[in-house]
C-alpha positions as CSV (number, residue, x, y, z in Angstrom):
1,M,-25.7,13.4,57.7
2,I,-24.0,13.1,54.4
3,N,-21.3,15.9,54.3
4,N,-19.8,17.5,50.8
5,S,-17.3,15.8,48.3
6,Q,-14.7,17.1,45.6
7,M,-13.8,13.7,43.9
8,L,-11.0,13.5,40.9
9,Y,-11.2,10.3,38.8
10,L,-9.1,9.5,36.4
11,Y,-8.3,6.5,33.6
12,D,-7.0,5.2,31.5
13,A,-7.7,4.5,27.4
14,K,-5.2,2.1,25.2
15,L,-6.1,1.1,21.8
16,C,-9.5,1.7,22.4
17,N,-12.9,3.6,21.9
18,P,-13.3,5.0,25.3
19,N,-16.7,7.2,24.2
20,G,-18.3,6.6,20.8
21,D,-20.3,9.7,19.3
22,P,-23.6,8.5,17.3
23,D,-23.1,11.5,15.3
24,E,-19.7,11.3,14.0
25,E,-19.5,7.4,12.9
26,N,-19.5,5.9,16.5
27,R,-15.7,8.0,16.6
28,P,-14.3,8.4,20.2
29,R,-15.8,12.3,21.5
30,M,-13.2,15.4,20.5
31,D,-11.9,18.5,21.6
32,Y,-10.6,18.3,17.7
33,E,-8.9,21.9,18.4
34,R,-6.6,21.1,21.5
35,E,-6.7,17.4,20.3
36,L,-8.6,16.6,23.9
37,N,-10.1,12.9,24.0
38,L,-14.2,13.9,26.0
39,V,-15.5,11.3,27.3
40,S,-19.2,12.1,28.7
41,D,-20.9,11.4,32.2
42,L,-24.0,9.3,31.4
43,R,-21.0,7.3,30.2
44,L,-19.5,7.4,33.3
45,K,-22.7,6.6,35.2
46,R,-23.7,4.0,33.0
47,Y,-20.2,1.9,34.8
48,I,-21.6,2.5,37.5
49,R,-24.7,1.4,37.0
50,D,-23.8,-1.7,35.2
51,Y,-21.3,-2.5,38.3
52,L,-24.2,-2.0,40.7
53,L,-26.5,-4.1,38.2
54,D,-24.3,-6.9,38.2
55,K,-23.9,-6.9,42.1
56,G,-28.1,-8.0,42.0
57,I,-28.3,-4.1,43.0
58,P,-32.2,-3.1,41.7
59,L,-32.1,-0.3,39.4
60,Y,-34.4,2.8,38.0
61,V,-32.7,3.1,35.0
62,Q,-32.1,-0.8,33.7
63,K,-33.9,-3.3,31.1
64,V,-36.4,-5.5,32.6
65,D,-36.4,-8.7,31.0
66,G,-33.8,-7.7,28.6
67,S,-36.3,-5.0,27.1
68,P,-36.7,-1.5,27.4
69,V,-39.4,-0.3,30.3
70,T,-41.1,3.0,30.3
71,S,-40.2,5.0,33.7
72,E,-44.2,4.4,34.3
73,K,-44.2,0.9,34.5
74,R,-40.4,0.6,36.7
75,V,-42.5,2.6,39.5
76,S,-46.2,0.2,38.9
77,A,-45.3,-1.7,42.1
78,L,-44.1,1.4,43.4
79,D,-46.7,3.7,46.7
80,Q,-48.5,5.7,44.3
81,N,-49.3,8.2,47.5
82,D,-46.1,9.2,47.1
83,I,-43.9,8.1,44.5
84,A,-41.0,10.1,44.7
85,K,-40.2,8.7,48.1
86,A,-40.7,5.2,47.3
87,A,-38.9,5.2,44.0
88,M,-35.9,6.5,45.7
89,E,-35.8,4.2,48.7
90,A,-36.2,1.6,45.9
91,F,-33.2,2.5,43.1
92,I,-29.5,3.4,44.5
93,D,-29.3,5.0,40.6
94,I,-31.8,7.1,42.0
95,R,-30.8,8.3,45.3
96,L,-27.0,8.8,44.0
97,F,-27.7,10.1,40.7
98,G,-31.6,11.8,40.2
99,A,-33.7,10.8,38.2
100,T,-37.3,11.9,36.2
101,I,-40.4,10.2,36.6
102,A,-42.6,10.3,34.3
103,A,-46.1,8.4,35.6
104,K,-49.6,9.5,35.2
105,K,-50.7,12.5,37.1
106,N,-47.4,11.9,38.9
107,N,-44.5,13.8,37.4
108,H,-41.7,14.3,39.2
109,S,-37.9,15.6,38.9
110,I,-35.4,14.8,41.2
111,T,-31.6,16.1,40.9
112,G,-29.2,14.1,42.5
113,P,-26.4,14.3,45.3
114,V,-23.7,12.9,42.9
115,Q,-22.9,15.1,39.9
116,F,-19.8,14.3,37.4
117,N,-18.8,16.9,34.6
118,W,-17.3,16.1,31.2
119,G,-13.9,13.8,31.2
120,Y,-11.4,15.3,29.5
121,S,-8.2,14.3,28.6
122,L,-4.9,15.3,30.1
123,N,-2.8,14.7,27.2
124,P,-3.2,15.0,23.4
125,V,-4.7,12.3,21.9
126,K,-3.9,10.6,18.2
127,L,-7.1,9.1,16.8
128,L,-6.5,5.7,14.6
129,E,-8.5,4.5,12.1
130,S,-8.9,0.8,10.8
131,S,-10.9,-0.6,8.1
132,I,-13.4,-3.6,9.6
133,T,-15.1,-6.5,7.1
134,S,-17.4,-8.8,8.1
135,H,-19.1,-12.6,6.8
136,F,-23.0,-11.1,7.3
137,A,-23.4,-9.5,3.9
138,S,-25.1,-6.5,3.6
139,G,-28.3,-7.6,2.0
140,E,-29.5,-10.2,0.6
141,S,-28.9,-8.8,-2.9
142,N,-24.8,-8.9,-1.8
143,K,-22.2,-12.2,-1.8
144,Q,-19.7,-10.6,0.0
145,G,-19.4,-8.8,3.8
146,S,-20.2,-5.2,4.7
147,I,-17.2,-3.0,5.0
148,G,-17.0,-1.3,8.5
149,K,-14.5,2.1,10.3
150,D,-12.9,1.2,13.5
151,Y,-11.7,4.2,15.6
152,R,-10.1,4.2,18.6
153,V,-7.4,6.3,20.3
154,Q,-4.0,5.9,20.1
155,Y,-3.7,6.8,24.5
156,S,-5.8,9.0,26.7
157,L,-5.5,10.0,30.3
158,I,-8.7,10.7,31.2
159,A,-9.9,13.2,34.3
160,F,-13.0,13.5,35.7
161,S,-14.3,15.9,38.4
162,G,-17.3,15.0,40.3
163,V,-19.1,16.8,43.7
164,V,-21.3,14.9,46.4
165,S,-23.7,17.4,47.0
166,G,-24.3,16.9,51.5
167,K,-28.5,18.9,50.9
168,R,-29.2,16.8,48.2
169,A,-28.0,13.9,49.9
170,K,-30.4,14.4,52.3
171,E,-33.2,15.3,50.0
172,T,-32.6,11.5,48.4
173,G,-32.2,9.4,51.5
174,L,-28.1,9.0,50.4
175,S,-26.4,6.5,52.9
176,E,-23.1,6.1,54.0
177,N,-23.6,2.2,52.4
178,D,-24.5,4.2,49.1
179,L,-21.1,6.4,48.8
180,E,-19.4,2.9,50.0
181,L,-20.5,1.3,46.8
182,M,-20.4,3.7,44.3
183,D,-16.3,4.6,45.4
184,E,-16.4,0.4,45.3
185,A,-17.8,0.4,41.2
186,M,-15.9,3.9,40.3
187,V,-12.6,1.1,41.6
188,K,-13.6,-1.8,40.1
189,A,-16.0,-1.0,37.5
190,I,-14.5,-0.6,33.8
191,P,-12.2,-3.4,34.3
192,L,-14.8,-5.8,34.6
193,L,-17.1,-4.8,32.7
194,T,-15.0,-5.0,29.3
195,T,-16.4,-4.8,25.5
196,R,-14.8,-5.4,22.4
197,S,-14.4,-1.3,21.8
198,K,-13.3,-0.6,26.4
199,I,-11.2,-3.0,26.5
200,G,-7.9,-1.7,27.9
201,Q,-8.6,0.8,30.1
202,Q,-7.9,1.3,33.3
203,P,-8.8,3.1,36.6
204,R,-5.4,4.9,38.0
205,L,-6.3,7.1,40.6
206,Y,-9.4,8.0,42.6
207,L,-10.0,10.5,45.0
208,R,-12.9,11.3,46.9
209,V,-12.2,14.0,49.3
210,E,-15.0,14.5,52.3
211,L,-15.6,18.5,53.6
212,N,-16.2,18.5,56.9
213,N,-20.3,19.5,56.0
214,S,-22.5,20.1,53.8
215,E,-21.3,24.2,53.3
216,T,-17.9,23.9,52.4
217,V,-17.1,23.3,48.6
218,L,-13.0,22.8,46.9
219,K,-12.5,24.1,43.4
220,D,-12.4,21.3,40.7
221,L,-9.1,19.2,40.7
222,R,-7.8,18.7,37.6
223,N,-7.2,22.3,37.2
224,Y,-3.9,21.1,39.6
225,I,-2.6,18.3,37.6
226,S,-0.6,17.9,34.6
227,V,0.9,15.7,32.7
228,K,5.2,15.4,32.1
229,A,6.2,12.9,29.2
230,V,9.5,11.3,30.5
231,D,13.0,11.8,29.4
232,T,13.2,9.4,26.2
233,L,9.7,11.0,24.5
234,D,10.2,15.3,22.7
235,D,6.1,15.5,24.1
236,V,3.5,14.7,25.8
237,R,1.9,14.2,22.2
238,D,4.3,11.5,21.6
239,I,2.6,9.1,24.6
240,R,1.5,6.3,23.8
241,S,1.5,4.3,27.7
242,I,1.5,4.9,31.3
243,N,5.3,4.9,32.0
244,E,6.0,7.1,29.9
245,Y,5.1,10.4,31.5
246,T,4.4,11.4,35.0
247,L,1.3,13.4,36.5
248,E,2.8,16.4,38.5
249,F,1.1,16.7,41.8
250,G,3.0,19.4,43.1
251,P,-0.2,22.6,42.2
252,L,-2.2,20.5,43.9
253,I,-0.1,19.6,47.0
254,D,-0.7,23.5,48.0
255,Y,-4.1,23.3,46.9
256,I,-4.9,20.6,49.5
257,N,-2.9,22.5,52.3
258,E,-4.6,25.7,51.8
259,N,-7.3,24.0,52.6
260,N,-6.7,21.1,54.9
261,N,-8.8,22.0,57.4
262,K,-11.8,22.1,55.6
263,I,-11.4,18.0,55.0
264,K,-12.4,15.6,56.8
265,K,-11.8,12.2,55.0
266,V,-10.0,11.0,51.6
267,Y,-11.0,7.9,49.9
268,C,-7.8,7.0,47.8
269,Y,-7.3,4.2,45.4
270,H,-3.9,5.2,43.2
271,D,-2.4,2.0,40.2
272,D,1.1,1.8,41.5
273,D,2.0,2.1,37.6
274,L,0.9,5.2,38.0
275,R,3.9,7.7,38.2
276,I,3.4,10.8,40.6
277,T,5.5,13.4,40.7
278,A,5.7,17.2,43.1
279,K,8.2,19.4,40.9
280,G,9.3,16.9,39.7
281,R,10.0,14.1,42.8
282,D,8.9,10.4,43.0
283,I,5.5,10.8,45.8
284,N,2.9,8.7,47.3
285,I,-0.2,9.5,47.4
286,D,-0.4,9.1,51.1
287,G,2.0,11.5,51.4
288,I,-0.4,14.2,50.0
289,F,-2.5,13.8,53.4
290,N,-2.7,13.4,56.8
291,S,-2.1,10.0,57.4
292,D,-5.7,9.6,60.0
293,K,-7.7,11.2,57.3
294,I,-6.9,9.1,54.4
295,V,-9.2,5.4,53.6
296,K,-7.9,3.2,51.2
297,L,-9.7,1.6,48.8
C-alpha cells in the first residue's frame, strides 16, 4: 500500500538554459512580469525518464533503436486482451506518470500517481544573451558560418512541488521500489545528464514527505520558503551563486510542526552548500523533522 506524499524539489541553474521555449527562439521560459524563471513539469519528468533509461530500465516513452515509435508499436508485444494492465506492468514511467495508449480499438488514458506542477525560481532572474557562430554554412551558396543567439539565465534557484497519490498508485501498480528509483533519480539525474545548455545545474534539496495514509494531503511547501540575500548584497536580484543567499525555512518549520502527526516518513537530500535558516538562524535540515522519521538519500 502506497501512502500519499508531498514533494519539494530545489535545484539551481547557473549560466545555462534550464528549459528553453521553442516559441521564443529557445529562450529560458520566463514570467516576465515578475522576472521568474519557469520550468515545465515535462522537463523534470524527462530528467527522471532519461536517468531510468540510462540504468537499462525499459520505458513506454522512449525511442527504439534510436528512432521514435508510435504508441501502438510500443505496446504491440504486450497482451492485447488487457493492454492497459500489461503496459502498467511493463513500464515504470506509466506506473509513475501515467500515459495515453493509442492502439487499434484499444485506447486508454491512465492518470499517474506522481504529478508535478511547473517549477519557478525563488529569486528574480536575469537573462543573458550572446551571439554564437558555427563553422557550417547556412546554405550551399553561403561561404561563411551561420550566426545564432544563445540565451541563458544568470542564476536561478528553481523550486518544484509534486505529489504522490496513494489511490492512483494502487490503480497503476506503483511499488515502493518504483518510488525508490524515482527518489534516486531526483538526486542524481540532473548532474549525470548534462548537455551544453544544461551544464551548470545542481540539485540542492529534495523532500518527499510521506503521509500516514492515502487520504491526507499537505499544501504546496514552496509557499513556506523564501530566498534572503546575504548582507553583502543589496537585493535578491543581484544573486549570482549559491553562497550569496540563505533559504528561509521558518514558516515551513511552523507548518510541519502543525502537521507532524500526519507525517510518517521524510525522504531527504540536502546539499551542504545550500544554507538554510529559520528566522535568521542557521539550522540543519535534520532538525526540522523527528530523527526517527528521516530517511537520508
